[in-house]
Structures are given as C-alpha cells and as structure tokens.
All heavy atoms as a GROMACS GRO file, in nm:
protein
  616
    1MET      N    1   0.086  -0.119   0.000
    1MET     CA    2  -0.004  -0.005   0.001
    1MET      C    3   0.088   0.125   0.003
    1MET      O    4   0.186   0.133   0.067
    1MET     CB    5  -0.087  -0.006   0.125
    1MET     CG    6  -0.180   0.113   0.133
    1MET     SD    7  -0.286   0.104   0.269
    1MET     CE    8  -0.441   0.092   0.187
    2ALA      N    9   0.057   0.220  -0.081
    2ALA     CA   10   0.135   0.341  -0.095
    2ALA      C   11   0.117   0.430   0.035
    2ALA      O   12   0.004   0.442   0.087
    2ALA     CB   13   0.094   0.420  -0.212
    3LYS      N   14   0.228   0.493   0.075
    3LYS     CA   15   0.218   0.581   0.183
    3LYS      C   16   0.150   0.710   0.149
    3LYS      O   17   0.185   0.768   0.045
    3LYS     CB   18   0.363   0.613   0.230
    3LYS     CG   19   0.371   0.683   0.357
    3LYS     CD   20   0.519   0.698   0.407
    3LYS     CE   21   0.525   0.773   0.535
    3LYS     NZ   22   0.668   0.780   0.574
    4THR      N   23   0.056   0.755   0.231
    4THR     CA   24  -0.014   0.877   0.195
    4THR      C   25   0.068   1.001   0.230
    4THR      O   26   0.136   1.008   0.327
    4THR     CB   27  -0.152   0.890   0.270
    4THR    OG1   28  -0.129   0.891   0.406
    4THR    CG2   29  -0.240   0.771   0.228
    5ASN      N   30   0.048   1.108   0.153
    5ASN     CA   31   0.122   1.230   0.170
    5ASN      C   32   0.058   1.303   0.292
    5ASN      O   33  -0.062   1.305   0.306
    5ASN     CB   34   0.122   1.310   0.047
    5ASN     CG   35   0.206   1.431   0.048
    5ASN    OD1   36   0.273   1.462   0.157
    5ASN    ND2   37   0.223   1.498  -0.059
    6ASP      N   38   0.140   1.362   0.375
    6ASP     CA   39   0.089   1.432   0.491
    6ASP      C   40  -0.013   1.547   0.451
    6ASP      O   41  -0.108   1.566   0.516
    6ASP     CB   42   0.210   1.483   0.579
    6ASP     CG   43   0.172   1.511   0.713
    6ASP    OD1   44   0.079   1.447   0.769
    6ASP    OD2   45   0.237   1.598   0.781
    7SER      N   46   0.029   1.620   0.344
    7SER     CA   47  -0.055   1.731   0.310
    7SER      C   48  -0.189   1.676   0.257
    7SER      O   49  -0.294   1.743   0.270
    7SER     CB   50   0.011   1.822   0.204
    7SER     OG   51   0.037   1.750   0.090
    8MET      N   52  -0.191   1.564   0.183
    8MET     CA   53  -0.316   1.510   0.140
    8MET      C   54  -0.415   1.473   0.254
    8MET      O   55  -0.532   1.496   0.251
    8MET     CB   56  -0.286   1.387   0.057
    8MET     CG   57  -0.232   1.419  -0.083
    8MET     SD   58  -0.194   1.272  -0.176
    8MET     CE   59  -0.347   1.183  -0.179
    9VAL      N   60  -0.350   1.424   0.360
    9VAL     CA   61  -0.434   1.382   0.481
    9VAL      C   62  -0.490   1.512   0.542
    9VAL      O   63  -0.614   1.509   0.573
    9VAL     CB   64  -0.344   1.308   0.585
    9VAL    CG1   65  -0.417   1.295   0.717
    9VAL    CG2   66  -0.300   1.174   0.524
   10ARG      N   67  -0.413   1.617   0.550
   10ARG     CA   68  -0.460   1.741   0.611
   10ARG      C   69  -0.569   1.798   0.514
   10ARG      O   70  -0.672   1.852   0.572
   10ARG     CB   71  -0.352   1.844   0.623
   10ARG     CG   72  -0.266   1.814   0.758
   10ARG     CD   73  -0.168   1.932   0.783
   10ARG     NE   74  -0.034   1.877   0.740
   10ARG     CZ   75   0.050   1.935   0.673
   10ARG    NH1   76   0.036   2.058   0.627
   10ARG    NH2   77   0.166   1.878   0.633
   11ALA      N   78  -0.556   1.793   0.389
   11ALA     CA   79  -0.661   1.848   0.295
   11ALA      C   80  -0.788   1.765   0.312
   11ALA      O   81  -0.898   1.823   0.315
   11ALA     CB   82  -0.608   1.834   0.161
   12GLN      N   83  -0.780   1.633   0.333
   12GLN     CA   84  -0.899   1.564   0.352
   12GLN      C   85  -0.967   1.598   0.489
   12GLN      O   86  -1.088   1.609   0.497
   12GLN     CB   87  -0.869   1.404   0.350
   12GLN     CG   88  -0.827   1.361   0.208
   12GLN     CD   89  -0.778   1.218   0.209
   12GLN    OE1   90  -0.757   1.164   0.315
   12GLN    NE2   91  -0.761   1.161   0.090
   13GLU      N   92  -0.884   1.623   0.587
   13GLU     CA   93  -0.943   1.662   0.723
   13GLU      C   94  -1.012   1.791   0.702
   13GLU      O   95  -1.118   1.818   0.764
   13GLU     CB   96  -0.830   1.673   0.823
   13GLU     CG   97  -0.776   1.532   0.865
   13GLU     CD   98  -0.658   1.549   0.957
   13GLU    OE1   99  -0.616   1.664   0.982
   13GLU    OE2  100  -0.603   1.442   1.003
   14ARG      N  101  -0.953   1.892   0.626
   14ARG     CA  102  -1.014   2.022   0.612
   14ARG      C  103  -1.149   2.009   0.543
   14ARG      O  104  -1.241   2.084   0.568
   14ARG     CB  105  -0.922   2.106   0.527
   14ARG     CG  106  -0.818   2.176   0.621
   14ARG     CD  107  -0.737   2.275   0.540
   14ARG     NE  108  -0.607   2.206   0.541
   14ARG     CZ  109  -0.534   2.197   0.427
   14ARG    NH1  110  -0.574   2.250   0.315
   14ARG    NH2  111  -0.411   2.138   0.428
   15ARG      N  112  -1.155   1.919   0.438
   15ARG     CA  113  -1.279   1.906   0.374
   15ARG      C  114  -1.392   1.859   0.460
   15ARG      O  115  -1.502   1.880   0.440
   15ARG     CB  116  -1.260   1.806   0.255
   15ARG     CG  117  -1.200   1.865   0.134
   15ARG     CD  118  -1.207   1.773   0.013
   15ARG     NE  119  -1.082   1.787  -0.056
   15ARG     CZ  120  -0.984   1.694  -0.074
   15ARG    NH1  121  -1.014   1.576  -0.026
   15ARG    NH2  122  -0.877   1.719  -0.128
   16ARG      N  123  -1.360   1.774   0.565
   16ARG     CA  124  -1.458   1.720   0.642
   16ARG      C  125  -1.510   1.819   0.747
   16ARG      O  126  -1.621   1.803   0.804
   16ARG     CB  127  -1.394   1.601   0.724
   16ARG     CG  128  -1.390   1.482   0.648
   16ARG     CD  129  -1.342   1.357   0.719
   16ARG     NE  130  -1.225   1.306   0.655
   16ARG     CZ  131  -1.121   1.259   0.717
   16ARG    NH1  132  -1.110   1.254   0.840
   16ARG    NH2  133  -1.022   1.212   0.648
   17THR      N  134  -1.436   1.928   0.762
   17THR     CA  135  -1.480   2.026   0.871
   17THR      C  136  -1.598   2.117   0.826
   17THR      O  137  -1.662   2.173   0.910
   17THR     CB  138  -1.364   2.112   0.921
   17THR    OG1  139  -1.305   2.177   0.802
   17THR    CG2  140  -1.257   2.040   0.993
   18GLY      N  141  -1.619   2.124   0.698
   18GLY     CA  142  -1.729   2.197   0.645
   18GLY      C  143  -1.712   2.348   0.647
   18GLY      O  144  -1.608   2.403   0.626
   19PHE      N  145  -1.821   2.418   0.686
   19PHE     CA  146  -1.834   2.565   0.677
   19PHE      C  147  -1.735   2.632   0.763
   19PHE      O  148  -1.656   2.720   0.728
   19PHE     CB  149  -1.976   2.602   0.716
   19PHE     CG  150  -1.999   2.753   0.715
   19PHE    CD1  151  -2.005   2.823   0.589
   19PHE    CD2  152  -1.997   2.826   0.829
   19PHE    CE1  153  -2.024   2.957   0.601
   19PHE    CE2  154  -2.023   2.962   0.832
   19PHE     CZ  155  -2.034   3.029   0.708
   20PHE      N  156  -1.713   2.584   0.889
   20PHE     CA  157  -1.620   2.645   0.978
   20PHE      C  158  -1.472   2.615   0.945
   20PHE      O  159  -1.385   2.688   0.983
   20PHE     CB  160  -1.654   2.609   1.123
   20PHE     CG  161  -1.779   2.662   1.166
   20PHE    CD1  162  -1.894   2.592   1.183
   20PHE    CD2  163  -1.797   2.801   1.195
   20PHE    CE1  164  -2.011   2.639   1.221
   20PHE    CE2  165  -1.918   2.856   1.234
   20PHE     CZ  166  -2.025   2.774   1.251
   21GLY      N  167  -1.460   2.508   0.876
   21GLY     CA  168  -1.318   2.470   0.829
   21GLY      C  169  -1.266   2.582   0.733
   21GLY      O  170  -1.148   2.609   0.730
   22PHE      N  171  -1.350   2.637   0.654
   22PHE     CA  172  -1.311   2.740   0.557
   22PHE      C  173  -1.251   2.859   0.635
   22PHE      O  174  -1.146   2.906   0.600
   22PHE     CB  175  -1.438   2.790   0.480
   22PHE     CG  176  -1.407   2.918   0.407
   22PHE    CD1  177  -1.333   2.908   0.280
   22PHE    CD2  178  -1.457   3.037   0.442
   22PHE    CE1  179  -1.307   3.023   0.212
   22PHE    CE2  180  -1.430   3.151   0.377
   22PHE     CZ  181  -1.358   3.146   0.258
   23PHE      N  182  -1.311   2.892   0.746
   23PHE     CA  183  -1.263   3.007   0.826
   23PHE      C  184  -1.133   2.975   0.892
   23PHE      O  185  -1.044   3.053   0.897
   23PHE     CB  186  -1.371   3.059   0.925
   23PHE     CG  187  -1.484   3.127   0.858
   23PHE    CD1  188  -1.599   3.073   0.855
   23PHE    CD2  189  -1.475   3.251   0.803
   23PHE    CE1  190  -1.714   3.124   0.791
   23PHE    CE2  191  -1.575   3.318   0.732
   23PHE     CZ  192  -1.693   3.251   0.734
   24ALA      N  193  -1.128   2.852   0.952
   24ALA     CA  194  -1.004   2.810   1.007
   24ALA      C  195  -0.886   2.809   0.906
   24ALA      O  196  -0.774   2.860   0.944
   24ALA     CB  197  -1.023   2.673   1.070
   25GLU      N  198  -0.914   2.762   0.786
   25GLU     CA  199  -0.805   2.757   0.690
   25GLU      C  200  -0.767   2.899   0.641
   25GLU      O  201  -0.653   2.927   0.616
   25GLU     CB  202  -0.851   2.672   0.564
   25GLU     CG  203  -0.755   2.665   0.461
   25GLU     CD  204  -0.626   2.589   0.498
   25GLU    OE1  205  -0.632   2.504   0.604
   25GLU    OE2  206  -0.518   2.612   0.441
   26SER      N  207  -0.875   2.987   0.635
   26SER     CA  208  -0.848   3.125   0.594
   26SER      C  209  -0.758   3.192   0.702
   26SER      O  210  -0.659   3.258   0.664
   26SER     CB  211  -0.973   3.205   0.586
   26SER     OG  212  -1.058   3.152   0.482
   27PHE      N  213  -0.781   3.175   0.825
   27PHE     CA  214  -0.692   3.234   0.930
   27PHE      C  215  -0.550   3.171   0.927
   27PHE      O  216  -0.453   3.242   0.941
   27PHE     CB  217  -0.753   3.210   1.068
   27PHE     CG  218  -0.872   3.307   1.088
   27PHE    CD1  219  -0.997   3.251   1.121
   27PHE    CD2  220  -0.865   3.446   1.070
   27PHE    CE1  221  -1.107   3.327   1.134
   27PHE    CE2  222  -0.972   3.535   1.084
   27PHE     CZ  223  -1.091   3.473   1.120
   28ARG      N  224  -0.539   3.037   0.898
   28ARG     CA  225  -0.409   2.986   0.875
   28ARG      C  226  -0.331   3.048   0.764
   28ARG      O  227  -0.216   3.074   0.771
   28ARG     CB  228  -0.422   2.827   0.861
   28ARG     CG  229  -0.412   2.750   0.986
   28ARG     CD  230  -0.409   2.606   0.959
   28ARG     NE  231  -0.515   2.543   1.033
   28ARG     CZ  232  -0.613   2.471   0.980
   28ARG    NH1  233  -0.616   2.442   0.848
   28ARG    NH2  234  -0.713   2.427   1.053
   29GLU      N  235  -0.396   3.068   0.657
   29GLU     CA  236  -0.334   3.130   0.535
   29GLU      C  237  -0.298   3.281   0.574
   29GLU      O  238  -0.183   3.319   0.529
   29GLU     CB  239  -0.434   3.130   0.417
   29GLU     CG  240  -0.439   3.004   0.342
   29GLU     CD  241  -0.308   2.963   0.275
   29GLU    OE1  242  -0.243   3.050   0.217
   29GLU    OE2  243  -0.272   2.854   0.284
   30ILE      N  244  -0.369   3.349   0.645
   30ILE     CA  245  -0.347   3.488   0.672
   30ILE      C  246  -0.222   3.498   0.758
   30ILE      O  247  -0.137   3.580   0.741
   30ILE     CB  248  -0.467   3.560   0.748
   30ILE    CG1  249  -0.576   3.583   0.643
   30ILE    CG2  250  -0.422   3.688   0.811
   30ILE    CD1  251  -0.698   3.639   0.698
   31ARG      N  252  -0.199   3.395   0.848
   31ARG     CA  253  -0.079   3.394   0.933
   31ARG      C  254   0.044   3.372   0.852
   31ARG      O  255   0.145   3.410   0.890
   31ARG     CB  256  -0.087   3.291   1.041
   31ARG     CG  257  -0.162   3.352   1.162
   31ARG     CD  258  -0.166   3.244   1.273
   31ARG     NE  259  -0.294   3.174   1.263
   31ARG     CZ  260  -0.319   3.054   1.297
   31ARG    NH1  261  -0.221   2.977   1.342
   31ARG    NH2  262  -0.432   2.997   1.287
   32ARG      N  263   0.032   3.304   0.736
   32ARG     CA  264   0.144   3.278   0.654
   32ARG      C  265   0.182   3.390   0.551
   32ARG      O  266   0.284   3.383   0.485
   32ARG     CB  267   0.125   3.144   0.580
   32ARG     CG  268   0.119   3.027   0.670
   32ARG     CD  269   0.113   2.895   0.606
   32ARG     NE  270   0.062   2.894   0.471
   32ARG     CZ  271   0.051   2.779   0.397
   32ARG    NH1  272   0.062   2.666   0.447
   32ARG    NH2  273   0.010   2.789   0.272
   33VAL      N  274   0.099   3.490   0.544
   33VAL     CA  275   0.122   3.592   0.444
   33VAL      C  276   0.235   3.670   0.491
   33VAL      O  277   0.254   3.708   0.608
   33VAL     CB  278  -0.012   3.685   0.436
   33VAL    CG1  279   0.020   3.820   0.364
   33VAL    CG2  280  -0.125   3.598   0.375
   34ARG      N  281   0.319   3.721   0.390
   34ARG     CA  282   0.428   3.813   0.428
   34ARG      C  283   0.371   3.949   0.403
   34ARG      O  284   0.356   4.000   0.281
   34ARG     CB  285   0.546   3.786   0.333
   34ARG     CG  286   0.662   3.884   0.373
   34ARG     CD  287   0.776   3.878   0.272
   34ARG     NE  288   0.805   3.981   0.180
   34ARG     CZ  289   0.791   4.106   0.181
   34ARG    NH1  290   0.726   4.162   0.288
   34ARG    NH2  291   0.826   4.191   0.084
   35TRP      N  292   0.343   4.023   0.510
   35TRP     CA  293   0.282   4.155   0.496
   35TRP      C  294   0.395   4.246   0.462
   35TRP      O  295   0.511   4.250   0.518
   35TRP     CB  296   0.216   4.191   0.627
   35TRP     CG  297   0.100   4.103   0.661
   35TRP    CD1  298   0.103   3.996   0.740
   35TRP    CD2  299  -0.027   4.108   0.602
   35TRP    NE1  300  -0.019   3.938   0.750
   35TRP    CE2  301  -0.104   4.001   0.657
   35TRP    CE3  302  -0.084   4.192   0.506
   35TRP    CZ2  303  -0.228   3.976   0.624
   35TRP    CZ3  304  -0.219   4.169   0.471
   35TRP    CH2  305  -0.286   4.068   0.528
   36PRO      N  306   0.378   4.350   0.378
   36PRO     CA  307   0.475   4.449   0.337
   36PRO      C  308   0.504   4.547   0.457
   36PRO      O  309   0.416   4.574   0.539
   36PRO     CB  310   0.411   4.533   0.230
   36PRO     CG  311   0.264   4.515   0.241
   36PRO     CD  312   0.249   4.376   0.305
   37LYS      N  313   0.637   4.586   0.456
   37LYS     CA  314   0.679   4.682   0.564
   37LYS      C  315   0.619   4.819   0.525
   37LYS      O  316   0.576   4.850   0.415
   37LYS     CB  317   0.828   4.687   0.565
   37LYS     CG  318   0.890   4.551   0.590
   37LYS     CD  319   0.888   4.516   0.732
   37LYS     CE  320   0.963   4.386   0.752
   37LYS     NZ  321   0.887   4.285   0.816
   38ARG      N  322   0.628   4.916   0.618
   38ARG     CA  323   0.571   5.047   0.597
   38ARG      C  324   0.636   5.120   0.480
   38ARG      O  325   0.572   5.182   0.399
   38ARG     CB  326   0.587   5.127   0.727
   38ARG     CG  327   0.534   5.272   0.717
   38ARG     CD  328   0.554   5.344   0.845
   38ARG     NE  329   0.505   5.482   0.840
   38ARG     CZ  330   0.385   5.518   0.876
   38ARG    NH1  331   0.298   5.427   0.911
   38ARG    NH2  332   0.352   5.639   0.859
   39ARG      N  333   0.766   5.100   0.469
   39ARG     CA  334   0.846   5.171   0.367
   39ARG      C  335   0.797   5.110   0.223
   39ARG      O  336   0.786   5.189   0.125
   39ARG     CB  337   0.989   5.140   0.376
   39ARG     CG  338   1.080   5.218   0.275
   39ARG     CD  339   1.221   5.202   0.307
   39ARG     NE  340   1.294   5.262   0.199
   39ARG     CZ  341   1.422   5.299   0.198
   39ARG    NH1  342   1.492   5.269   0.303
   39ARG    NH2  343   1.475   5.351   0.096
   40GLU      N  344   0.771   4.990   0.211
   40GLU     CA  345   0.734   4.928   0.089
   40GLU      C  346   0.588   4.981   0.054
   40GLU      O  347   0.571   5.012  -0.058
   40GLU     CB  348   0.725   4.777   0.104
   40GLU     CG  349   0.849   4.711   0.114
   40GLU     CD  350   0.837   4.558   0.135
   40GLU    OE1  351   0.751   4.516   0.214
   40GLU    OE2  352   0.916   4.475   0.065
   41VAL      N  353   0.501   4.992   0.145
   41VAL     CA  354   0.368   5.040   0.125
   41VAL      C  355   0.370   5.188   0.075
   41VAL      O  356   0.309   5.229  -0.023
   41VAL     CB  357   0.279   5.039   0.250
   41VAL    CG1  358   0.149   5.105   0.228
   41VAL    CG2  359   0.248   4.890   0.292
   42VAL      N  360   0.456   5.265   0.140
   42VAL     CA  361   0.475   5.409   0.093
   42VAL      C  362   0.530   5.415  -0.043
   42VAL      O  363   0.483   5.488  -0.133
   42VAL     CB  364   0.568   5.489   0.192
   42VAL    CG1  365   0.608   5.618   0.138
   42VAL    CG2  366   0.498   5.494   0.334
   43MET      N  367   0.630   5.325  -0.075
   43MET     CA  368   0.691   5.335  -0.210
   43MET      C  369   0.584   5.285  -0.315
   43MET      O  370   0.571   5.353  -0.429
   43MET     CB  371   0.810   5.237  -0.217
   43MET     CG  372   0.927   5.295  -0.144
   43MET     SD  373   0.986   5.454  -0.215
   43MET     CE  374   1.041   5.399  -0.376
   44TYR      N  375   0.514   5.176  -0.291
   44TYR     CA  376   0.406   5.132  -0.385
   44TYR      C  377   0.302   5.240  -0.403
   44TYR      O  378   0.244   5.255  -0.517
   44TYR     CB  379   0.347   5.003  -0.330
   44TYR     CG  380   0.437   4.886  -0.324
   44TYR    CD1  381   0.415   4.783  -0.224
   44TYR    CD2  382   0.554   4.876  -0.393
   44TYR    CE1  383   0.502   4.677  -0.216
   44TYR    CE2  384   0.641   4.771  -0.381
   44TYR     CZ  385   0.613   4.670  -0.303
   44TYR     OH  386   0.690   4.563  -0.282
   45THR      N  387   0.267   5.308  -0.294
   45THR     CA  388   0.159   5.407  -0.305
   45THR      C  389   0.215   5.526  -0.398
   45THR      O  390   0.142   5.575  -0.486
   45THR     CB  391   0.123   5.466  -0.165
   45THR    OG1  392   0.077   5.351  -0.079
   45THR    CG2  393   0.019   5.570  -0.180
   46ALA      N  394   0.341   5.564  -0.371
   46ALA     CA  395   0.397   5.669  -0.455
   46ALA      C  396   0.398   5.637  -0.597
   46ALA      O  397   0.368   5.716  -0.685
   46ALA     CB  398   0.536   5.708  -0.397
   47VAL      N  399   0.445   5.516  -0.629
   47VAL     CA  400   0.448   5.467  -0.772
   47VAL      C  401   0.309   5.468  -0.833
   47VAL      O  402   0.288   5.512  -0.938
   47VAL     CB  403   0.516   5.327  -0.775
   47VAL    CG1  404   0.495   5.262  -0.917
   47VAL    CG2  405   0.664   5.331  -0.741
   48ALA      N  406   0.212   5.421  -0.755
   48ALA     CA  407   0.078   5.415  -0.808
   48ALA      C  408   0.026   5.569  -0.842
   48ALA      O  409  -0.033   5.588  -0.945
   48ALA     CB  410  -0.018   5.350  -0.711
   49LEU      N  411   0.052   5.658  -0.749
   49LEU     CA  412   0.011   5.792  -0.772
   49LEU      C  413   0.081   5.856  -0.890
   49LEU      O  414   0.021   5.924  -0.969
   49LEU     CB  415   0.036   5.879  -0.644
   49LEU     CG  416  -0.055   5.844  -0.522
   49LEU    CD1  417  -0.011   5.920  -0.399
   49LEU    CD2  418  -0.196   5.865  -0.556
   50VAL      N  419   0.205   5.831  -0.904
   50VAL     CA  420   0.281   5.882  -1.020
   50VAL      C  421   0.233   5.829  -1.147
   50VAL      O  422   0.210   5.903  -1.241
   50VAL     CB  423   0.434   5.858  -1.004
   50VAL    CG1  424   0.507   5.890  -1.132
   50VAL    CG2  425   0.492   5.942  -0.896
   51VAL      N  426   0.202   5.698  -1.151
   51VAL     CA  427   0.157   5.636  -1.273
   51VAL      C  428   0.020   5.690  -1.313
   51VAL      O  429  -0.012   5.721  -1.420
   51VAL     CB  430   0.156   5.484  -1.261
   51VAL    CG1  431   0.073   5.416  -1.369
   51VAL    CG2  432   0.294   5.430  -1.256
   52CYS      N  433  -0.064   5.708  -1.205
   52CYS     CA  434  -0.200   5.769  -1.232
   52CYS      C  435  -0.199   5.915  -1.285
   52CYS      O  436  -0.264   5.947  -1.377
   52CYS     CB  437  -0.284   5.765  -1.101
   52CYS     SG  438  -0.343   5.608  -1.060
   53ALA      N  439  -0.103   5.989  -1.223
   53ALA     CA  440  -0.082   6.124  -1.271
   53ALA      C  441  -0.037   6.130  -1.422
   53ALA      O  442  -0.084   6.209  -1.501
   53ALA     CB  443   0.017   6.203  -1.186
   54ILE      N  444   0.060   6.042  -1.448
   54ILE     CA  445   0.105   6.038  -1.584
   54ILE      C  446   0.013   5.998  -1.688
   54ILE      O  447  -0.015   6.061  -1.798
   54ILE     CB  448   0.233   5.947  -1.599
   54ILE    CG1  449   0.360   6.006  -1.527
   54ILE    CG2  450   0.264   5.914  -1.741
   54ILE    CD1  451   0.470   5.910  -1.517
   55LEU      N  452  -0.073   5.889  -1.648
   55LEU     CA  453  -0.183   5.850  -1.736
   55LEU      C  454  -0.284   5.960  -1.747
   55LEU      O  455  -0.346   5.977  -1.861
   55LEU     CB  456  -0.242   5.724  -1.690
   55LEU     CG  457  -0.156   5.596  -1.698
   55LEU    CD1  458  -0.219   5.474  -1.639
   55LEU    CD2  459  -0.130   5.566  -1.850
   56GLY      N  460  -0.314   6.032  -1.633
   56GLY     CA  461  -0.420   6.135  -1.643
   56GLY      C  462  -0.371   6.248  -1.735
   56GLY      O  463  -0.447   6.297  -1.811
   57LEU      N  464  -0.238   6.278  -1.732
   57LEU     CA  465  -0.185   6.386  -1.822
   57LEU      C  466  -0.196   6.340  -1.968
   57LEU      O  467  -0.216   6.415  -2.062
   57LEU     CB  468  -0.036   6.421  -1.786
   57LEU     CG  469  -0.026   6.499  -1.656
   57LEU    CD1  470   0.117   6.512  -1.616
   57LEU    CD2  471  -0.089   6.641  -1.675
   58LEU      N  472  -0.165   6.211  -1.995
   58LEU     CA  473  -0.174   6.157  -2.130
   58LEU      C  474  -0.313   6.159  -2.184
   58LEU      O  475  -0.343   6.203  -2.302
   58LEU     CB  476  -0.119   6.012  -2.139
   58LEU     CG  477   0.034   5.993  -2.125
   58LEU    CD1  478   0.074   5.852  -2.111
   58LEU    CD2  479   0.103   6.063  -2.244
   59VAL      N  480  -0.411   6.128  -2.102
   59VAL     CA  481  -0.545   6.119  -2.147
   59VAL      C  482  -0.593   6.269  -2.172
   59VAL      O  483  -0.661   6.303  -2.269
   59VAL     CB  484  -0.643   6.060  -2.047
   59VAL    CG1  485  -0.784   6.078  -2.071
   59VAL    CG2  486  -0.604   5.911  -2.042
   60TRP      N  487  -0.550   6.363  -2.070
   60TRP     CA  488  -0.583   6.500  -2.091
   60TRP      C  489  -0.526   6.562  -2.220
   60TRP      O  490  -0.595   6.628  -2.296
   60TRP     CB  491  -0.532   6.578  -1.968
   60TRP     CG  492  -0.558   6.731  -1.981
   60TRP    CD1  493  -0.674   6.802  -1.969
   60TRP    CD2  494  -0.460   6.824  -1.998
   60TRP    NE1  495  -0.653   6.937  -1.983
   60TRP    CE2  496  -0.521   6.952  -2.013
   60TRP    CE3  497  -0.314   6.820  -2.030
   60TRP    CZ2  498  -0.449   7.061  -2.034
   60TRP    CZ3  499  -0.249   6.935  -2.047
   60TRP    CH2  500  -0.307   7.062  -2.047
   61GLY      N  501  -0.398   6.531  -2.249
   61GLY     CA  502  -0.339   6.578  -2.367
   61GLY      C  503  -0.409   6.522  -2.490
   61GLY      O  504  -0.423   6.590  -2.588
   62PHE      N  505  -0.437   6.400  -2.488
   62PHE     CA  506  -0.507   6.334  -2.605
   62PHE      C  507  -0.640   6.402  -2.625
   62PHE      O  508  -0.685   6.437  -2.738
   62PHE     CB  509  -0.528   6.190  -2.575
   62PHE     CG  510  -0.585   6.108  -2.694
   62PHE    CD1  511  -0.526   6.086  -2.815
   62PHE    CD2  512  -0.721   6.066  -2.684
   62PHE    CE1  513  -0.571   6.019  -2.916
   62PHE    CE2  514  -0.782   5.997  -2.793
   62PHE     CZ  515  -0.710   5.977  -2.912
   63ASP      N  516  -0.712   6.432  -2.524
   63ASP     CA  517  -0.840   6.493  -2.530
   63ASP      C  518  -0.833   6.641  -2.582
   63ASP      O  519  -0.912   6.674  -2.677
   63ASP     CB  520  -0.906   6.496  -2.386
   63ASP     CG  521  -1.050   6.562  -2.391
   63ASP    OD1  522  -1.127   6.517  -2.481
   63ASP    OD2  523  -1.072   6.645  -2.305
   64ILE      N  524  -0.731   6.707  -2.537
   64ILE     CA  525  -0.714   6.846  -2.589
   64ILE      C  526  -0.677   6.839  -2.741
   64ILE      O  527  -0.736   6.911  -2.824
   64ILE     CB  528  -0.600   6.914  -2.518
   64ILE    CG1  529  -0.643   6.940  -2.372
   64ILE    CG2  530  -0.554   7.045  -2.585
   64ILE    CD1  531  -0.759   7.034  -2.354
   65GLY      N  532  -0.588   6.745  -2.775
   65GLY     CA  533  -0.558   6.728  -2.910
   65GLY      C  534  -0.667   6.692  -3.004
   65GLY      O  535  -0.689   6.750  -3.116
   66VAL      N  536  -0.749   6.596  -2.966
   66VAL     CA  537  -0.862   6.565  -3.042
   66VAL      C  538  -0.967   6.674  -3.049
   66VAL      O  539  -1.027   6.699  -3.158
   66VAL     CB  540  -0.927   6.436  -2.992
   66VAL    CG1  541  -1.066   6.404  -3.048
   66VAL    CG2  542  -0.834   6.314  -3.001
   67SER      N  543  -0.986   6.753  -2.940
   67SER     CA  544  -1.078   6.867  -2.942
   67SER      C  545  -1.033   6.974  -3.041
   67SER      O  546  -1.116   7.026  -3.125
   67SER     CB  547  -1.089   6.923  -2.806
   67SER     OG  548  -1.146   6.837  -2.719
   68ARG      N  549  -0.899   7.005  -3.044
   68ARG     CA  550  -0.851   7.097  -3.140
   68ARG      C  551  -0.856   7.053  -3.284
   68ARG      O  552  -0.894   7.121  -3.386
   68ARG     CB  553  -0.705   7.132  -3.108
   68ARG     CG  554  -0.699   7.216  -2.977
   68ARG     CD  555  -0.573   7.279  -2.959
   68ARG     NE  556  -0.579   7.359  -2.842
   68ARG     CZ  557  -0.478   7.397  -2.762
   68ARG    NH1  558  -0.352   7.356  -2.805
   68ARG    NH2  559  -0.495   7.473  -2.664
   69LEU      N  560  -0.827   6.921  -3.300
   69LEU     CA  561  -0.841   6.864  -3.433
   69LEU      C  562  -0.984   6.872  -3.487
   69LEU      O  563  -1.018   6.906  -3.602
   69LEU     CB  564  -0.795   6.713  -3.436
   69LEU     CG  565  -0.799   6.641  -3.569
   69LEU    CD1  566  -0.710   6.705  -3.673
   69LEU    CD2  567  -0.767   6.494  -3.548
   70MET      N  568  -1.086   6.842  -3.390
   70MET     CA  569  -1.222   6.847  -3.433
   70MET      C  570  -1.262   6.993  -3.464
   70MET      O  571  -1.341   7.015  -3.563
   70MET     CB  572  -1.314   6.790  -3.322
   70MET     CG  573  -1.282   6.644  -3.294
   70MET     SD  574  -1.326   6.537  -3.432
   70MET     CE  575  -1.495   6.499  -3.392
   71SER      N  576  -1.208   7.091  -3.394
   71SER     CA  577  -1.250   7.229  -3.414
   71SER      C  578  -1.184   7.274  -3.550
   71SER      O  579  -1.248   7.359  -3.623
   71SER     CB  580  -1.214   7.320  -3.304
   71SER     OG  581  -1.072   7.320  -3.288
   72LEU      N  582  -1.070   7.230  -3.584
   72LEU     CA  583  -1.011   7.260  -3.716
   72LEU      C  584  -1.092   7.199  -3.833
   72LEU      O  585  -1.109   7.268  -3.934
   72LEU     CB  586  -0.867   7.204  -3.722
   72LEU     CG  587  -0.764   7.282  -3.644
   72LEU    CD1  588  -0.626   7.211  -3.658
   72LEU    CD2  589  -0.744   7.419  -3.700
   73ILE      N  590  -1.145   7.085  -3.808
   73ILE     CA  591  -1.226   7.024  -3.916
   73ILE      C  592  -1.360   7.096  -3.930
   73ILE      O  593  -1.422   7.099  -4.032
   73ILE     CB  594  -1.251   6.869  -3.881
   73ILE    CG1  595  -1.116   6.793  -3.894
   73ILE    CG2  596  -1.344   6.807  -3.980
   73ILE    CD1  597  -1.117   6.645  -3.844
   74GLY      N  598  -1.406   7.147  -3.818
   74GLY     CA  599  -1.531   7.225  -3.819
   74GLY      C  600  -1.643   7.148  -3.744
   74GLY      O  601  -1.757   7.184  -3.757
   75VAL      N  602  -1.607   7.041  -3.674
   75VAL     CA  603  -1.702   6.962  -3.592
   75VAL      C  604  -1.701   7.009  -3.459
   75VAL      O  605  -1.593   6.995  -3.396
   75VAL     CB  606  -1.670   6.801  -3.605
   75VAL    CG1  607  -1.773   6.725  -3.529
   75VAL    CG2  608  -1.665   6.760  -3.761
   76ASP      N  609  -1.811   7.065  -3.408
   76ASP     CA  610  -1.801   7.109  -3.268
   76ASP      C  611  -1.898   7.029  -3.178
   76ASP      O  612  -2.002   6.990  -3.195
   76ASP     CB  613  -1.836   7.250  -3.263
   76ASP     CG  614  -1.725   7.343  -3.303
   76ASP    OD1  615  -1.607   7.303  -3.280
   76ASP    OD2  616  -1.749   7.455  -3.355
   0.00000   0.00000   0.00000
C-alpha cells in the first residue's frame, strides 16, 4: 500500500470540517502571508500615484488634441 502524503491527509481533514473549516483555513493562510513593511507600502503608493498622474496627463493631452483637431475640421 502506498504511503499517503501528509498534506493530502490534512486536505481531507479540512474538507470534512465543512463551513467552519473554511474560516479556520483562511486564518491559517493569513498567518502565513508576508505583509509589506511600511516603507514598501509608501513606495508602492507613490508609484501608483505617479503612474495615475502620468496616465491622467496623457489622457488630458489626447483629449485636448482631439478637441482641437475636431474644431479645425469644423465639427463642434
């Protein structure tokens, strides 16, 4: 008989626990998460804000360009 894998046994036990097993497993997963440090969060936020500003400027510039092009053509 083949030896069962330890993780397979744990997975089967989790399936048997039902609704509350879901929450127990969720809390186990949350404990294993590597949460970012404060400096990382600040850097990621800064990058996101810069990218949003750049994209906003690009869209604004495109909008101005299309508006001027439409007014040159005579479509208002």
